[in-house]
N, CA, C and O atoms as a Tripos MOL2 file, in Angstrom:
@<TRIPOS>MOLECULE
protein
  244   243    61     0     0
PROTEIN
NO_CHARGES

@<TRIPOS>ATOM
      1 N           0.8500   -5.2550  -13.5440 N.3       1 GLY1
      2 CA          0.5170   -5.0570  -12.4680 C.3       1 GLY1
      3 C           0.9140   -4.9240  -11.2590 C.2       1 GLY1
      4 O           1.9940   -4.5970  -10.7640 O.2       1 GLY1
      5 N          -0.6370   -5.3770  -10.6050 N.am      2 CYS2
      6 CA         -0.5690   -6.2520   -8.9340 C.3       2 CYS2
      7 C          -1.0500   -7.1700   -8.8590 C.2       2 CYS2
      8 O          -1.9440   -7.6090   -9.5820 O.2       2 CYS2
      9 N          -0.4640   -7.7330   -7.8130 N.am      3 ILE3
     10 CA         -0.5070   -9.5420   -8.7400 C.3       3 ILE3
     11 C          -1.6580   -9.8700   -7.0540 C.2       3 ILE3
     12 O          -2.7550  -10.3800   -6.8240 O.2       3 ILE3
     13 N          -0.9750   -9.4600   -6.5590 N.am      4 GLN4
     14 CA         -1.9440   -9.7560   -4.5880 C.3       4 GLN4
     15 C          -2.0470   -8.5010   -3.9540 C.2       4 GLN4
     16 O          -1.3410   -7.5120   -4.1510 O.2       4 GLN4
     17 N          -3.2500   -8.6690   -2.9650 N.am      5 TYR5
     18 CA         -3.2460   -7.5730   -1.9440 C.3       5 TYR5
     19 C          -4.0970   -7.5690   -0.7610 C.2       5 TYR5
     20 O          -5.3260   -7.5290   -0.7960 O.2       5 TYR5
     21 N          -3.5430   -7.6030    0.0450 N.am      6 ASP6
     22 CA         -4.4450   -7.8570    1.5310 C.3       6 ASP6
     23 C          -4.5290   -7.3870    2.6430 C.2       6 ASP6
     24 O          -3.5930   -7.3320    3.4410 O.2       6 ASP6
     25 N          -5.3940   -7.0820    2.7910 N.am      7 LEU7
     26 CA         -5.5370   -6.1910    4.4290 C.3       7 LEU7
     27 C          -5.2280   -7.1110    5.5960 C.2       7 LEU7
     28 O          -5.6050   -8.2750    5.7350 O.2       7 LEU7
     29 N          -4.4060   -6.3150    6.4840 N.am      8 HIS8
     30 CA         -4.3990   -7.2070    7.4330 C.3       8 HIS8
     31 C          -4.5810   -5.5390    8.9960 C.2       8 HIS8
     32 O          -4.2030   -4.3690    9.0450 O.2       8 HIS8
     33 N          -5.2280   -6.3230    9.7780 N.am      9 ARG9
     34 CA         -6.0410   -5.3430   11.0670 C.3       9 ARG9
     35 C          -4.6460   -5.5510   12.0790 C.2       9 ARG9
     36 O          -4.1000   -6.5750   11.6700 O.2       9 ARG9
     37 N          -3.8990   -5.0080   13.1800 N.am     10 ASP10
     38 CA         -3.5000   -5.7620   13.9600 C.3      10 ASP10
     39 C          -4.5030   -6.1230   14.7230 C.2      10 ASP10
     40 O          -5.6980   -5.8700   14.5680 O.2      10 ASP10
     41 N          -3.7730   -6.9660   15.8910 N.am     11 ARG11
     42 CA         -4.4470   -8.0200   16.7150 C.3      11 ARG11
     43 C          -5.0720   -6.9140   17.9940 C.2      11 ARG11
     44 O          -6.1200   -6.7900   18.6280 O.2      11 ARG11
     45 N          -3.0730   -5.8980   17.8790 N.am     12 LYS12
     46 CA         -3.1570   -5.6290   19.2730 C.3      12 LYS12
     47 C          -3.8310   -3.5600   19.6310 C.2      12 LYS12
     48 O          -3.8130   -2.7370   20.5460 O.2      12 LYS12
     49 N          -4.3210   -3.6790   18.1780 N.am     13 ASP13
     50 CA         -4.1260   -2.0720   17.8490 C.3      13 ASP13
     51 C          -5.1800   -1.8700   16.2410 C.2      13 ASP13
     52 O          -4.8760   -1.5280   15.0980 O.2      13 ASP13
     53 N          -6.5130   -2.2860   16.9050 N.am     14 ALA14
     54 CA         -7.1610   -1.9280   16.0560 C.3      14 ALA14
     55 C          -7.6790   -0.5890   15.0220 C.2      14 ALA14
     56 O          -8.8300   -0.4600   14.6050 O.2      14 ALA14
     57 N          -6.9030    0.0440   14.8260 N.am     15 ASP15
     58 CA         -6.7630    0.8700   14.1270 C.3      15 ASP15
     59 C          -5.6710    0.8720   13.1570 C.2      15 ASP15
     60 O          -5.7150    1.5010   12.1000 O.2      15 ASP15
     61 N          -4.3830   -0.0720   13.6650 N.am     16 LEU16
     62 CA         -3.1530    0.2770   12.2750 C.3      16 LEU16
     63 C          -3.9750   -0.8010   11.5700 C.2      16 LEU16
     64 O          -4.8050   -1.4800   12.1740 O.2      16 LEU16
     65 N          -3.7110   -0.9290   10.2760 N.am     17 ILE17
     66 CA         -3.5700   -1.2850    9.6380 C.3      17 ILE17
     67 C          -2.8270   -1.4030    8.3280 C.2      17 ILE17
     68 O          -2.7090   -0.3280    7.7400 O.2      17 ILE17
     69 N          -2.2020   -2.6510    7.6240 N.am     18 TYR18
     70 CA         -1.2710   -2.7970    7.1270 C.3      18 TYR18
     71 C          -1.9010   -3.6860    5.4460 C.2      18 TYR18
     72 O          -2.6220   -4.6810    5.3650 O.2      18 TYR18
     73 N          -1.4450   -3.0670    4.6040 N.am     19 MET19
     74 CA         -1.6400   -3.7430    3.1020 C.3      19 MET19
     75 C          -1.0480   -4.2230    2.4210 C.2      19 MET19
     76 O          -1.0060   -3.6410    1.3370 O.2      19 MET19
     77 N          -0.4170   -5.2120    2.4980 N.am     20 ILE20
     78 CA          0.5960   -5.9370    1.6480 C.3      20 ILE20
     79 C           0.2260   -6.1840    0.1830 C.2      20 ILE20
     80 O          -0.8030   -6.8220   -0.0370 O.2      20 ILE20
     81 N           0.8480   -5.8100   -0.6770 N.am     21 GLU21
     82 CA          0.7590   -5.7700   -1.8180 C.3      21 GLU21
     83 C           2.2950   -6.1520   -2.5000 C.2      21 GLU21
     84 O           3.4950   -6.0490   -2.2450 O.2      21 GLU21
     85 N           1.3890   -6.6530   -3.5230 N.am     22 GLN22
     86 CA          2.8200   -7.5110   -4.5700 C.3      22 GLN22
     87 C           1.9810   -7.2820   -5.7510 C.2      22 GLN22
     88 O           0.8180   -7.2500   -6.1530 O.2      22 GLN22
     89 N           4.0560   -7.0410   -6.3180 N.am     23 TRP23
     90 CA          3.4760   -5.8910   -7.7340 C.3      23 TRP23
     91 C           4.5450   -6.9790   -8.7870 C.2      23 TRP23
     92 O           5.1460   -7.7370   -8.0260 O.2      23 TRP23
     93 N           4.9150   -7.2400  -10.2120 N.am     24 ARG24
     94 CA          4.7850   -8.1190  -10.8820 C.3      24 ARG24
     95 C           5.7970   -7.4410  -10.6840 C.2      24 ARG24
     96 O           6.3590   -8.0330   -9.7630 O.2      24 ARG24
     97 N           6.8080   -5.9860  -11.1380 N.am     25 ASP25
     98 CA          7.6270   -5.7150  -10.7970 C.3      25 ASP25
     99 C           7.7250   -4.3150  -10.2980 C.2      25 ASP25
    100 O           6.7410   -3.7510   -9.8200 O.2      25 ASP25
    101 N           8.8030   -3.7830  -10.3900 N.am     26 GLU26
    102 CA          9.4190   -1.8920   -9.6080 C.3      26 GLU26
    103 C           9.0840   -0.4790  -10.9590 C.2      26 GLU26
    104 O           9.2620    0.7350  -10.8660 O.2      26 GLU26
    105 N           8.4290   -1.5170  -12.3900 N.am     27 ALA27
    106 CA          8.6250   -0.8160  -12.5800 C.3      27 ALA27
    107 C           6.5560   -0.2820  -12.9340 C.2      27 ALA27
    108 O           6.2440    0.8880  -13.1530 O.2      27 ALA27
    109 N           5.6440   -1.2950  -12.9000 N.am     28 ALA28
    110 CA          4.3680   -1.5880  -12.2480 C.3      28 ALA28
    111 C           4.2270   -0.7880  -11.0750 C.2      28 ALA28
    112 O           3.3440    0.0680  -11.1250 O.2      28 ALA28
    113 N           4.7560   -0.8570  -10.2560 N.am     29 LEU29
    114 CA          4.3440   -0.2440   -9.3880 C.3      29 LEU29
    115 C           4.8660    0.8830   -9.0390 C.2      29 LEU29
    116 O           4.3720    1.4400   -8.0590 O.2      29 LEU29
    117 N           6.1280    1.5940   -9.8210 N.am     30 ALA30
    118 CA          6.4130    3.0000   -9.8480 C.3      30 ALA30
    119 C           4.5860    3.7610  -11.2830 C.2      30 ALA30
    120 O           4.0640    4.8720  -11.1780 O.2      30 ALA30
    121 N           4.2260    2.7850  -12.2140 N.am     31 GLU31
    122 CA          3.5020    3.1960  -13.0020 C.3      31 GLU31
    123 C           2.0930    3.4590  -11.7540 C.2      31 GLU31
    124 O           1.6310    4.5970  -11.8300 O.2      31 GLU31
    125 N           1.6790    2.8990  -11.0930 N.am     32 HIS32
    126 CA          0.9090    2.6120  -10.4500 C.3      32 HIS32
    127 C           1.0800    3.9160   -9.0190 C.2      32 HIS32
    128 O           0.0910    4.4640   -8.5330 O.2      32 HIS32
    129 N           2.3140    4.1560   -8.6240 N.am     33 GLU33
    130 CA          2.2750    5.3140   -8.0870 C.3      33 GLU33
    131 C           2.1740    6.4490   -8.5550 C.2      33 GLU33
    132 O           1.8930    7.4380   -7.8770 O.2      33 GLU33
    133 N           2.3730    6.4510   -9.6830 N.am     34 ALA34
    134 CA          2.1290    7.1970  -10.5510 C.3      34 ALA34
    135 C           0.2900    7.7580  -11.0480 C.2      34 ALA34
    136 O          -0.2840    8.8230  -11.2730 O.2      34 ALA34
    137 N           0.0350    6.6770  -11.0240 N.am     35 SER35
    138 CA         -1.3450    7.2970  -11.9860 C.3      35 SER35
    139 C          -2.0050    8.5190  -10.6970 C.2      35 SER35
    140 O          -1.4720    9.0720   -9.7360 O.2      35 SER35
    141 N          -3.2220    8.5510  -11.2080 N.am     36 GLU36
    142 CA         -3.8120    9.8280  -11.2120 C.3      36 GLU36
    143 C          -4.7290    8.8770   -9.3810 C.2      36 GLU36
    144 O          -4.8740    9.3630   -8.2600 O.2      36 GLU36
    145 N          -5.1850    7.2120  -10.0200 N.am     37 HIS37
    146 CA         -6.5590    7.3950   -9.3990 C.3      37 HIS37
    147 C          -5.5860    6.8520   -7.7110 C.2      37 HIS37
    148 O          -6.1090    6.4520   -6.6710 O.2      37 HIS37
    149 N          -4.5930    6.9790   -7.9050 N.am     38 PHE38
    150 CA         -3.5850    6.3620   -6.7430 C.3      38 PHE38
    151 C          -3.4360    7.8690   -5.6470 C.2      38 PHE38
    152 O          -3.6620    7.8830   -4.4370 O.2      38 PHE38
    153 N          -2.9630    9.1310   -6.5720 N.am     39 GLN39
    154 CA         -2.4710   10.3760   -6.4170 C.3      39 GLN39
    155 C          -3.9990   10.7100   -5.9670 C.2      39 GLN39
    156 O          -4.1440   11.7070   -5.2600 O.2      39 GLN39
    157 N          -4.9870   10.0610   -6.2730 N.am     40 ALA40
    158 CA         -6.3990   10.8240   -5.5540 C.3      40 ALA40
    159 C          -6.8540   10.0240   -4.5090 C.2      40 ALA40
    160 O          -7.9470   10.2770   -4.0050 O.2      40 ALA40
    161 N          -6.0080    8.8650   -4.0120 N.am     41 PHE41
    162 CA         -6.7680    7.7850   -3.3880 C.3      41 PHE41
    163 C          -5.5070    8.3880   -2.1630 C.2      41 PHE41
    164 O          -5.9460    8.1840   -1.0310 O.2      41 PHE41
    165 N          -4.4800    8.8750   -2.1400 N.am     42 VAL42
    166 CA         -3.7530    9.5900   -1.1340 C.3      42 VAL42
    167 C          -3.6230   10.2640   -0.4430 C.2      42 VAL42
    168 O          -3.2220   10.2480    0.7210 O.2      42 VAL42
    169 N          -4.2460   11.5700   -1.6520 N.am     43 ALA43
    170 CA         -4.8030   12.9360   -1.1730 C.3      43 ALA43
    171 C          -5.8990   12.8770   -0.6090 C.2      43 ALA43
    172 O          -6.0370   13.5620    0.4050 O.2      43 ALA43
    173 N          -7.0100   12.0570   -1.0760 N.am     44 ALA44
    174 CA         -8.3200   11.5600   -0.3760 C.3      44 ALA44
    175 C          -8.6870   10.3970    1.4530 C.2      44 ALA44
    176 O          -9.5870   10.0700    2.2260 O.2      44 ALA44
    177 N          -7.3710   10.2600    1.2270 N.am     45 SER45
    178 CA         -6.9470    9.2160    2.5530 C.3      45 SER45
    179 C          -6.1040   10.4660    3.5620 C.2      45 SER45
    180 O          -6.6050   10.8540    4.6170 O.2      45 SER45
    181 N          -5.4340   10.7320    3.2990 N.am     46 ARG46
    182 CA         -4.2300   11.7540    4.0900 C.3      46 ARG46
    183 C          -4.9240   12.5600    5.8420 C.2      46 ARG46
    184 O          -4.3350   12.5660    6.9230 O.2      46 ARG46
    185 N          -6.5910   13.2590    5.4450 N.am     47 ALA47
    186 CA         -7.7370   13.7710    6.1430 C.3      47 ALA47
    187 C          -7.3220   12.2530    7.5010 C.2      47 ALA47
    188 O          -6.6030   12.4750    8.4750 O.2      47 ALA47
    189 N          -7.9600   10.8350    7.2230 N.am     48 ASP48
    190 CA         -8.1150    9.7030    8.2790 C.3      48 ASP48
    191 C          -6.5450    8.8390    8.3750 C.2      48 ASP48
    192 O          -6.4080    8.0070    9.2710 O.2      48 ASP48
    193 N          -5.7010    9.0360    7.6500 N.am     49 LEU49
    194 CA         -4.8270    8.4920    8.2090 C.3      49 LEU49
    195 C          -4.2160    9.1840    9.2330 C.2      49 LEU49
    196 O          -4.2430   10.4140    9.2820 O.2      49 LEU49
    197 N          -3.3930    8.1510   10.4680 N.am     50 ALA50
    198 CA         -2.2180    8.8410   11.3510 C.3      50 ALA50
    199 C          -1.5160    9.1120   10.6470 C.2      50 ALA50
    200 O          -1.1880   10.2910   10.5160 O.2      50 ALA50
    201 N          -1.0120    8.1570    9.9260 N.am     51 GLU51
    202 CA          1.1500    7.8040    9.3450 C.3      51 GLU51
    203 C           0.2250    7.4790    8.2760 C.2      51 GLU51
    204 O          -0.9360    7.0730    8.3150 O.2      51 GLU51
    205 N           1.2380    7.8290    7.0230 N.am     52 LEU52
    206 CA          1.3630    6.4060    5.6710 C.3      52 LEU52
    207 C           2.9530    6.3060    5.6500 C.2      52 LEU52
    208 O           3.7870    7.1820    5.4170 O.2      52 LEU52
    209 N           3.1730    4.3740    6.1040 N.am     53 ASP53
    210 CA          3.8680    4.1250    5.7600 C.3      53 ASP53
    211 C           4.3900    3.0720    4.6810 C.2      53 ASP53
    212 O           4.0930    1.8780    4.6610 O.2      53 ASP53
    213 N           5.1910    3.7170    3.8240 N.am     54 ILE54
    214 CA          5.2500    2.7950    2.8820 C.3      54 ILE54
    215 C           6.5880    2.4360    2.5630 C.2      54 ILE54
    216 O           7.4400    3.1620    2.0500 O.2      54 ILE54
    217 N           6.7270    0.8290    3.0380 N.am     55 ARG55
    218 CA          7.8850   -0.1280    3.0970 C.3      55 ARG55
    219 C           8.3040   -0.8230    1.7700 C.2      55 ARG55
    220 O           7.3710   -1.1780    1.0500 O.2      55 ARG55
    221 N           9.3770   -1.0320    1.4080 N.am     56 LEU56
    222 CA          9.3110   -1.7400    0.2500 C.3      56 LEU56
    223 C          10.2330   -3.1290    0.9040 C.2      56 LEU56
    224 O          10.9650   -2.9230    1.8720 O.2      56 LEU56
    225 N          10.1690   -4.0100    0.5240 N.am     57 MET57
    226 CA         11.0730   -5.1300    0.9130 C.3      57 MET57
    227 C          10.6860   -6.2840   -0.4190 C.2      57 MET57
    228 O           9.9020   -6.2760   -1.3680 O.2      57 MET57
    229 N          11.5390   -7.0690    0.0320 N.am     58 ASN58
    230 CA         11.6840   -8.7080   -0.6540 C.3      58 ASN58
    231 C          10.9690   -9.4660   -0.1210 C.2      58 ASN58
    232 O          10.6420   -9.4260    1.0650 O.2      58 ASN58
    233 N          10.5550  -10.4440   -1.1230 N.am     59 ARG59
    234 CA          9.8920  -11.6930    0.1660 C.3      59 ARG59
    235 C          11.6270  -12.8870   -0.0370 C.2      59 ARG59
    236 O          12.5390  -13.1750   -0.8130 O.2      59 ARG59
    237 N          10.9660  -13.1980    1.5450 N.am     60 ILE60
    238 CA         11.7890  -14.4890    1.6710 C.3      60 ILE60
    239 C          10.9260  -15.4700    1.2650 C.2      60 ILE60
    240 O           9.8410  -15.6580    1.8160 O.2      60 ILE60
    241 N          11.6770  -16.6460   -0.4400 N.am     61 ASP61
    242 CA         11.5370  -17.9370   -0.3410 C.3      61 ASP61
    243 C          12.5880  -19.0650   -0.2320 C.2      61 ASP61
    244 O          12.2280  -20.2390   -0.1460 O.2      61 ASP61
@<TRIPOS>BOND
     1     1     2 1
     2     2     3 1
     3     3     4 2
     4     3     5 am
     5     5     6 1
     6     6     7 1
     7     7     8 2
     8     7     9 am
     9     9    10 1
    10    10    11 1
    11    11    12 2
    12    11    13 am
    13    13    14 1
    14    14    15 1
    15    15    16 2
    16    15    17 am
    17    17    18 1
    18    18    19 1
    19    19    20 2
    20    19    21 am
    21    21    22 1
    22    22    23 1
    23    23    24 2
    24    23    25 am
    25    25    26 1
    26    26    27 1
    27    27    28 2
    28    27    29 am
    29    29    30 1
    30    30    31 1
    31    31    32 2
    32    31    33 am
    33    33    34 1
    34    34    35 1
    35    35    36 2
    36    35    37 am
    37    37    38 1
    38    38    39 1
    39    39    40 2
    40    39    41 am
    41    41    42 1
    42    42    43 1
    43    43    44 2
    44    43    45 am
    45    45    46 1
    46    46    47 1
    47    47    48 2
    48    47    49 am
    49    49    50 1
    50    50    51 1
    51    51    52 2
    52    51    53 am
    53    53    54 1
    54    54    55 1
    55    55    56 2
    56    55    57 am
    57    57    58 1
    58    58    59 1
    59    59    60 2
    60    59    61 am
    61    61    62 1
    62    62    63 1
    63    63    64 2
    64    63    65 am
    65    65    66 1
    66    66    67 1
    67    67    68 2
    68    67    69 am
    69    69    70 1
    70    70    71 1
    71    71    72 2
    72    71    73 am
    73    73    74 1
    74    74    75 1
    75    75    76 2
    76    75    77 am
    77    77    78 1
    78    78    79 1
    79    79    80 2
    80    79    81 am
    81    81    82 1
    82    82    83 1
    83    83    84 2
    84    83    85 am
    85    85    86 1
    86    86    87 1
    87    87    88 2
    88    87    89 am
    89    89    90 1
    90    90    91 1
    91    91    92 2
    92    91    93 am
    93    93    94 1
    94    94    95 1
    95    95    96 2
    96    95    97 am
    97    97    98 1
    98    98    99 1
    99    99   100 2
   100    99   101 am
   101   101   102 1
   102   102   103 1
   103   103   104 2
   104   103   105 am
   105   105   106 1
   106   106   107 1
   107   107   108 2
   108   107   109 am
   109   109   110 1
   110   110   111 1
   111   111   112 2
   112   111   113 am
   113   113   114 1
   114   114   115 1
   115   115   116 2
   116   115   117 am
   117   117   118 1
   118   118   119 1
   119   119   120 2
   120   119   121 am
   121   121   122 1
   122   122   123 1
   123   123   124 2
   124   123   125 am
   125   125   126 1
   126   126   127 1
   127   127   128 2
   128   127   129 am
   129   129   130 1
   130   130   131 1
   131   131   132 2
   132   131   133 am
   133   133   134 1
   134   134   135 1
   135   135   136 2
   136   135   137 am
   137   137   138 1
   138   138   139 1
   139   139   140 2
   140   139   141 am
   141   141   142 1
   142   142   143 1
   143   143   144 2
   144   143   145 am
   145   145   146 1
   146   146   147 1
   147   147   148 2
   148   147   149 am
   149   149   150 1
   150   150   151 1
   151   151   152 2
   152   151   153 am
   153   153   154 1
   154   154   155 1
   155   155   156 2
   156   155   157 am
   157   157   158 1
   158   158   159 1
   159   159   160 2
   160   159   161 am
   161   161   162 1
   162   162   163 1
   163   163   164 2
   164   163   165 am
   165   165   166 1
   166   166   167 1
   167   167   168 2
   168   167   169 am
   169   169   170 1
   170   170   171 1
   171   171   172 2
   172   171   173 am
   173   173   174 1
   174   174   175 1
   175   175   176 2
   176   175   177 am
   177   177   178 1
   178   178   179 1
   179   179   180 2
   180   179   181 am
   181   181   182 1
   182   182   183 1
   183   183   184 2
   184   183   185 am
   185   185   186 1
   186   186   187 1
   187   187   188 2
   188   187   189 am
   189   189   190 1
   190   190   191 1
   191   191   192 2
   192   191   193 am
   193   193   194 1
   194   194   195 1
   195   195   196 2
   196   195   197 am
   197   197   198 1
   198   198   199 1
   199   199   200 2
   200   199   201 am
   201   201   202 1
   202   202   203 1
   203   203   204 2
   204   203   205 am
   205   205   206 1
   206   206   207 1
   207   207   208 2
   208   207   209 am
   209   209   210 1
   210   210   211 1
   211   211   212 2
   212   211   213 am
   213   213   214 1
   214   214   215 1
   215   215   216 2
   216   215   217 am
   217   217   218 1
   218   218   219 1
   219   219   220 2
   220   219   221 am
   221   221   222 1
   222   222   223 1
   223   223   224 2
   224   223   225 am
   225   225   226 1
   226   226   227 1
   227   227   228 2
   228   227   229 am
   229   229   230 1
   230   230   231 1
   231   231   232 2
   232   231   233 am
   233   233   234 1
   234   234   235 1
   235   235   236 2
   236   235   237 am
   237   237   238 1
   238   238   239 1
   239   239   240 2
   240   239   241 am
   241   241   242 1
   242   242   243 1
   243   243   244 2
@<TRIPOS>SUBSTRUCTURE
     1 GLY1         2 RESIDUE 1 A GLY
     2 CYS2         6 RESIDUE 1 A CYS
     3 ILE3        10 RESIDUE 1 A ILE
     4 GLN4        14 RESIDUE 1 A GLN
     5 TYR5        18 RESIDUE 1 A TYR
     6 ASP6        22 RESIDUE 1 A ASP
     7 LEU7        26 RESIDUE 1 A LEU
     8 HIS8        30 RESIDUE 1 A HIS
     9 ARG9        34 RESIDUE 1 A ARG
    10 ASP10       38 RESIDUE 1 A ASP
    11 ARG11       42 RESIDUE 1 A ARG
    12 LYS12       46 RESIDUE 1 A LYS
    13 ASP13       50 RESIDUE 1 A ASP
    14 ALA14       54 RESIDUE 1 A ALA
    15 ASP15       58 RESIDUE 1 A ASP
    16 LEU16       62 RESIDUE 1 A LEU
    17 ILE17       66 RESIDUE 1 A ILE
    18 TYR18       70 RESIDUE 1 A TYR
    19 MET19       74 RESIDUE 1 A MET
    20 ILE20       78 RESIDUE 1 A ILE
    21 GLU21       82 RESIDUE 1 A GLU
    22 GLN22       86 RESIDUE 1 A GLN
    23 TRP23       90 RESIDUE 1 A TRP
    24 ARG24       94 RESIDUE 1 A ARG
    25 ASP25       98 RESIDUE 1 A ASP
    26 GLU26      102 RESIDUE 1 A GLU
    27 ALA27      106 RESIDUE 1 A ALA
    28 ALA28      110 RESIDUE 1 A ALA
    29 LEU29      114 RESIDUE 1 A LEU
    30 ALA30      118 RESIDUE 1 A ALA
    31 GLU31      122 RESIDUE 1 A GLU
    32 HIS32      126 RESIDUE 1 A HIS
    33 GLU33      130 RESIDUE 1 A GLU
    34 ALA34      134 RESIDUE 1 A ALA
    35 SER35      138 RESIDUE 1 A SER
    36 GLU36      142 RESIDUE 1 A GLU
    37 HIS37      146 RESIDUE 1 A HIS
    38 PHE38      150 RESIDUE 1 A PHE
    39 GLN39      154 RESIDUE 1 A GLN
    40 ALA40      158 RESIDUE 1 A ALA
    41 PHE41      162 RESIDUE 1 A PHE
    42 VAL42      166 RESIDUE 1 A VAL
    43 ALA43      170 RESIDUE 1 A ALA
    44 ALA44      174 RESIDUE 1 A ALA
    45 SER45      178 RESIDUE 1 A SER
    46 ARG46      182 RESIDUE 1 A ARG
    47 ALA47      186 RESIDUE 1 A ALA
    48 ASP48      190 RESIDUE 1 A ASP
    49 LEU49      194 RESIDUE 1 A LEU
    50 ALA50      198 RESIDUE 1 A ALA
    51 GLU51      202 RESIDUE 1 A GLU
    52 LEU52      206 RESIDUE 1 A LEU
    53 ASP53      210 RESIDUE 1 A ASP
    54 ILE54      214 RESIDUE 1 A ILE
    55 ARG55      218 RESIDUE 1 A ARG
    56 LEU56      222 RESIDUE 1 A LEU
    57 MET57      226 RESIDUE 1 A MET
    58 ASN58      230 RESIDUE 1 A ASN
    59 ARG59      234 RESIDUE 1 A ARG
    60 ILE60      238 RESIDUE 1 A ILE
    61 ASP61      242 RESIDUE 1 A ASP
């Protein structure tokens, strides 16, 4: 599952919000994205979001 998530608001644009998540592995993320509650969240929030931009990244240690 999800190990951690944090919400961040852009300092220059208060309407710009970032959600940074850390997942156990890619399988856990895929399971979450396929879940009914995630799909319901995406559907319900689409009208309120100017853009939903999901990017996958690797942490640099």
